[in-house]
C-alpha positions in Angstrom: 0.0 0.0 0.0 3.0 2.3 0.4 4.0 2.3 -3.3 0.7 3.8 -4.7 0.6 6.5 -1.9 4.1 7.6 -2.9 3.2 7.9 -6.5 0.1 10.1 -5.8 2.0 12.9 -3.9 3.6 14.6 -7.0 0.2 14.6 -8.7 -1.6 16.2 -5.8 1.2 18.9 -5.5 0.9 19.7 -9.2 -2.9 19.9 -9.0 -2.8 22.4 -6.2 -0.1 24.5 -7.9 -2.2 24.6 -11.1 -5.4 25.6 -9.2 -3.5 28.4 -7.3 -2.0 29.7 -10.6 -5.5 29.7 -12.1 -7.0 31.7 -9.2 -4.2 34.2 -9.2 -4.6 34.6 -13.0 -8.3 35.0 -12.7 -7.8 37.7 -10.1 -5.4 39.6 -12.2 -7.7 39.4 -15.2 -10.6 40.8 -13.2 -8.5 43.7 -11.9 -7.3 44.5 -15.5 -10.9 44.3 -16.8 -12.2 46.6 -14.0 -9.3 49.1 -14.6 -9.9 49.3 -18.3 -13.6 49.7 -18.0 -13.6 52.3 -15.1 -15.7 55.4 -15.7 -13.8 58.6 -16.3 -15.5 61.8 -15.1 -15.8 64.1 -18.1 -15.2 67.2 -15.9 -11.7 65.9 -15.1 -10.8 64.6 -18.5 -8.9 67.3 -20.4 -8.9 65.2 -23.5 -12.6 66.0 -24.2 -12.6 69.7 -23.2 -9.0 70.6 -23.2 -9.3 72.0 -19.7 -10.1 70.8 -16.1 -13.4 72.0 -14.9 -13.0 72.8 -11.2 -15.0 74.5 -8.5 -13.3 77.7 -7.4 -14.0 80.3 -4.7 -12.7 83.7 -3.6 -10.9 84.2 -0.3 -12.8 86.1 2.4 -11.4 89.3 3.9 -12.9 90.1 7.3 -12.0 90.7 10.9 -11.2 87.4 12.7 -9.8 86.9 16.1 -7.8 83.9 17.1 -9.7 81.0 18.4 -8.6 78.9 21.4 -10.1 75.5 22.2 -10.0 74.3 25.8 -12.0 72.5 28.4 -13.4 73.4 31.8 -15.8 72.4 34.5 -19.0 74.4 34.9 -20.0 75.8 38.3 -22.9 77.9 39.5 -22.1 81.6 40.0 -24.4 81.9 43.0 -24.3 79.2 45.6 -24.9 79.1 49.4 -23.9 76.7 52.1 -26.4 77.2 54.9 -25.1 76.3 58.4 -26.8 76.1 61.7 -25.8 79.1 63.9 -27.3 78.0 67.3 -27.4 74.8 69.3 -30.8 73.3 69.4 -32.9 70.2 68.5 -34.7 70.0 65.1 -38.4 70.3 65.7 -39.7 70.7 62.1 -38.6 70.2 58.5 -40.4 72.4 56.1 -41.9 71.0 52.9 -39.2 72.3 50.5 -36.3 71.1 52.6 -35.4 68.2 50.3 -32.9 67.6 47.5 -34.1 69.0 44.2 -36.8 71.3 45.6 -36.8 74.9 44.5 -36.9 77.5 47.3 -37.3 81.3 47.4 -35.0 83.7 49.2 -36.0 83.9 52.9 -38.1 80.7 52.8 -38.0 78.6 56.0 -36.1 75.3 55.7 -35.7 74.0 59.3 -37.2 75.0 62.6 -35.2 74.4 65.9 -36.4 74.3 69.5 -36.6 78.0 70.6 -37.9 77.7 74.1 -34.5 78.5 75.7 -34.1 81.5 73.5 -37.5 82.9 74.3 -36.7 82.7 78.0 -33.5 84.6 77.5 -35.4 87.3 75.7 -37.9 87.5 78.6 -35.1 87.7 81.1 -33.4 90.5 79.2 -36.7 92.4 78.9 -37.2 92.2 82.6 -33.7 93.4 83.4 -34.3 96.3 81.1 -37.5 97.2 82.9 -35.6 97.2 86.2 -33.0 99.5 84.8 -35.6 101.8 83.4 -37.2 102.0 86.9 -33.8 102.8 88.5 -33.3 105.6 86.0 -36.7 107.0 86.8 -35.8 106.9 90.5 -32.6 108.7 89.8 -34.5 111.5 88.1 -36.6 111.9 91.2 -33.5 111.7 93.4 -31.8 114.4 91.4 -34.6 116.9 92.1 -34.6 115.9 95.8 -30.8 116.1 96.1 -30.7 119.5 94.4 -33.2 120.8 96.9 -31.4 119.2 99.8 -28.1 120.7 98.7 -29.7 124.2 98.4 -31.2 124.0 101.9 -27.9 122.7 103.3 -26.0 125.5 101.7 -28.4 128.0 103.1 -28.2 126.5 106.6 -24.4 126.5 106.4 -24.4 130.1 105.5 -26.7 131.0 108.4 -24.5 129.0 110.8 -21.4 130.8 109.5 -23.1 134.2 110.0 -24.1 133.3 113.5 -20.6 132.2 114.3 -19.2 135.5 113.0 -21.7 137.5 115.2 -20.8 135.5 118.3 -17.1 136.1 117.7 -17.7 139.8 117.3 -19.7 139.8 120.5 -16.8 138.0 122.3 -14.4 140.5 121.1 -16.6 143.2 122.7 -16.9 141.0 125.9 -20.6 140.5 125.2 -20.4 136.7 124.7 -18.7 133.9 126.5 -16.3 131.3 125.1 -18.8 128.5 125.3 -21.2 130.5 123.2 -18.5 130.7 120.5 -17.9 127.0 120.7 -21.6 126.2 120.4 -21.9 128.5 117.4 -18.8 126.9 115.8 -20.2 123.4 116.4 -23.4 124.4 114.7 -21.4 125.8 111.7 -19.4 122.6 111.5 -22.6 120.4 111.5 -24.2 122.6 108.8 -21.0 122.3 106.7 -21.0 118.6 107.1 -24.6 118.3 105.9 -23.8 120.5 102.9 -20.8 118.3 101.9 -23.0 115.2 102.2 -25.8 116.8 100.1 -23.3 117.9 97.5 -21.7 114.5 97.4 -25.0 112.8 96.9 -25.8 115.3 94.1 -22.5 114.8 92.4 -22.7 111.0 92.5 -26.1 111.0 90.6 -24.5 111.4 87.1 -22.1 108.5 87.9 -24.9 106.3 89.0 -26.8 107.2 85.9 -23.8 106.4 83.7 -23.4 103.0 85.4 -27.1 102.3 84.8 -26.8 103.4 81.2 -23.9 101.0 80.7 -25.9 98.2 82.4 -28.8 99.1 80.1 -26.6 98.9 77.0 -25.2 95.5 78.2 -28.7 94.2 78.8 -29.9 95.5 75.4 -27.0 93.7 73.7 -27.9 90.6 75.7 -31.5 90.9 74.5 -30.4 91.4 70.9 -28.2 88.3 71.1 -31.1 86.4 72.6 -33.4 87.7 69.8 -30.8 86.8 67.2 -30.7 83.2 68.6 -34.5 83.2 68.6 -34.6 84.3 64.9 -31.9 81.8 64.0 -33.8 79.0 65.4 -35.7 79.1 62.1 -33.1 78.4 59.4 -34.0 80.2 56.1 -32.7 80.1 52.5 -30.3 83.0 52.0 -30.8 82.9 48.2 -33.4 81.5 45.8 -32.4 78.4 44.0 -32.5 74.6 44.1 -31.6 72.6 47.2 -28.6 70.4 46.5 -28.2 68.8 49.9 -30.4 68.5 52.9 -28.6 66.9 55.8 -30.7 67.3 59.0 -33.4 64.9 60.2 -36.2 65.5 62.7 -35.1 65.2 66.3 -31.4 65.6 65.4 -29.3 68.0 67.4 -27.9 71.0 65.4 -24.8 72.9 66.4 -23.1 76.0 65.1 -21.2 75.3 61.9 -23.1 72.1 61.0 -24.1 72.2 57.3 -27.9 72.3 57.0 -28.3 72.7 53.3 -26.6 73.7 50.1 -28.5 75.8 47.7 -27.5 76.4 44.0 -28.9 79.0 41.7 -28.8 77.3 38.2 -29.6 80.4 36.2 -26.0 81.6 35.8 -23.1 79.3 35.1 -19.4 80.1 35.2 -16.7 78.0 33.5 -13.0 78.5 34.4 -11.1 77.9 31.1 -7.3 77.3 31.0 -5.8 78.8 27.9 -2.1 79.0 26.7 -0.3 81.9 28.4 0.3 83.4 24.9 -3.4 84.2 24.7 -3.2 86.9 27.4 -2.5 89.9 25.1 -5.3 88.7 22.8 -8.2 87.9 25.2 -10.3 90.7 26.7 -13.3 90.8 29.1 -16.4 90.6 26.9 -14.9 88.4 24.2 -17.3 85.8 22.8 -17.1 82.2 24.0 -18.9 79.1 22.7 -19.4 76.2 25.1 -20.7 72.7 24.7 -21.2 70.1 27.3 -19.0 67.0 26.6 -22.0 64.8 25.9 -23.5 63.4 22.7 -26.2 65.4 21.1 -25.5 68.7 22.9 -25.4 72.0 20.9 -23.0 74.9 21.2 -24.2 77.7 23.5 -23.1 81.3 23.7 -21.1 82.8 26.6 -18.7 85.6 27.2 -15.6 86.3 29.2 -16.4 88.0 32.5 -13.1 87.8 34.4 -9.4 87.1 33.7 -7.0 85.7 36.3 -4.1 88.2 36.8 -1.4 85.5 37.1 -0.2 82.7 34.8 0.4 79.2 36.1 4.2 78.8 35.9 4.0 75.0 36.0 1.6 74.6 33.1 2.2 77.9 31.3 -1.5 78.6 31.2 -3.8 81.4 32.1 -7.4 81.1 33.4 -10.3 83.0 32.0 -13.8 82.8 33.4 -16.7 82.6 31.0 -20.3 83.1 32.0 -23.4 81.6 30.3 -27.1 81.1 31.1 -27.9 77.8 32.7 -30.0 75.2 30.9 -30.9 71.6 31.1 -27.6 70.6 29.5 -25.3 73.3 31.0 -25.5 72.6 34.7 -23.1 73.0 37.6 -20.4 70.3 37.6 -20.7 69.5 33.8 -17.4 69.0 31.9 -17.5 71.6 29.1 -15.7 72.1 25.8 -15.1 75.8 25.1 -13.9 77.9 22.2 -12.8 81.4 23.1 -12.7 83.9 20.2 -10.3 86.8 20.7 -11.8 90.1 19.5 -10.1 91.7 16.5 -10.8 94.6 14.2 -8.0 93.8 11.6 -9.1 92.3 8.3 -7.6 88.8 7.7 -7.7 86.4 4.8 -9.9 83.4 5.4 -10.2 80.4 3.1 -11.9 77.0 3.4 -9.8 74.4 5.1 -10.3 72.0 2.1 -8.6 74.6 -0.2 -5.2 73.9 1.6 -3.2 70.8 0.9 0.3 70.3 2.2 0.8 74.0 2.8 -0.3 75.0 -0.7 -3.3 76.4 -2.5 -4.1 76.3 -6.2 -4.7 79.8 -7.6 -6.4 80.2 -11.1 -5.1 83.1 -13.1 -6.2 83.7 -16.7 -7.4 80.1 -16.8 -4.0 78.7 -15.7 -3.4 76.9 -12.4 -0.6 78.1 -10.1 0.6 76.5 -6.9 1.0 79.1 -4.1 2.7 78.4 -0.7 0.6 79.6 2.2 1.1 79.5 6.0 -1.9 78.9 8.2 -2.0 80.9 11.5 -5.0 79.4 13.1 -8.3 77.7 12.3 -11.9 78.6 13.1 -15.3 77.2 12.7 -18.7 78.6 11.6 -20.8 79.4 8.5 -18.9 82.4 7.1 -20.0 82.4 3.5 -23.5 82.4 1.9 -22.2 80.6 -1.2 -20.3 77.8 0.5 -21.6 75.2 3.0 -18.2 75.0 4.7 -17.9 75.4 8.4 -14.1 74.8 8.7 -11.9 77.7 7.8 -8.3 78.7 8.2 -6.8 82.2 8.6 -3.6 82.9 6.7 -0.6 84.7 8.1 0.0 86.6 4.9 -3.0 88.0 3.0 -3.9 86.8 -0.5 -5.0 89.1 -3.3 -8.8 89.6 -2.8 -9.2 89.1 -6.5 -7.5 85.7 -6.4 -9.5 82.6 -7.4 -8.8 79.5 -5.4 -9.6 75.9 -6.3 -12.1 74.8 -3.7 -10.9 71.2 -3.4 -7.1 71.1 -3.2 -7.0 67.3 -2.7 -6.6 66.7 -6.5 -3.2 66.6 -8.0 -2.9 69.6 -10.2 0.4 70.5 -11.8 1.7 74.0 -12.4 0.4 75.5 -15.6 -2.6 73.2 -16.0 -5.5 74.8 -18.0 -8.5 75.2 -15.8 -12.1 76.2 -16.4 -13.3 77.9 -13.2 -16.8 77.1 -12.0 -18.4 79.2 -9.3 -20.0 77.3 -6.4 -23.5 78.4 -7.5 -22.9 76.9 -10.9 -21.8 73.6 -9.5 -25.1 72.0 -10.3 -24.6 72.7 -14.0 -21.2 70.9 -14.1 -21.2 67.4 -15.7 
């Protein structure tokens, strides 16, 4: 059985080789047939017209600022973290104190136990009433003390006059020494009463000042108690949407504990990091287009409202802040793609991006194609021409002649000096 098997091996090898050669030959034949029978566009065949028929356009000359693409994270311009400011127990949670609820400025969120604060207000009120009563008594004492001091002064004057008469009588041997001593004792007693009356009268302003100070201290204590009473109802400092609501009924609140976070979604700010070289070009008020980094979102208009004064030395970037109106797509925390357009009043040459190929454009002059080297400074997007549907444009560093005619599609290989029939974009439907 081994001899027949050995004789069949060369035949099988030759058969396989022949089949392979036939398959390769068939493939080559099909390729040559397709190549020879390929359709040739008449517009690109100079053998029938003698010229290439190509769409052309004129470069635009208009003011165009440099565009910078960057990314940032949106955040709300107006937010508020609402803390507790007194220590008390939560007694009530108001209906809109929950995540996602919209609240108005000044609307109550949480109520705390205020019984202790009410007692403090009552105590301060009673202390103020006591001080007012003492001040009223001082007013009465002032009148009495003035009258007492007047009488004491008159009595002292009489006693001094009597002492002087007794001394004169003694000098004339009409009075004895004991009479002089008695008169002197009366004068001293009257002087003592005058000093006491004057001392009481002079102390009245000091007592009044002390009471006024005590009144101010009690007034401040009452104000603090009233503040604590008012703060026992925690209210929304701004209007917006509740982001977080942390307290539960019966929980103990303490000063500094976060009660709620409120976000106003109507105004959104996006910090955007741009190259440091953009600083001399970007100004407050420049236009910005932003788009949330999600599928199906559209571009939205914004503008530069602030510019950070310092560059980041590590990243060589600057930060600008763009502000836009909030929407269902543009919300706080969203990752955003931004395009910042530097304002400019200088006219620049703009051409469609597809007109540039490998740093060259094709210019048609007197029906002859010429290759012109150009240098692109930056690119921008948008519908800038009514005749062209292009939204991708480039700005050239050096201007082109405004009367120049460019081949719209520079992807075709066109040699220098090729005859060309220029077709305007509005005539493109007539071209074969």
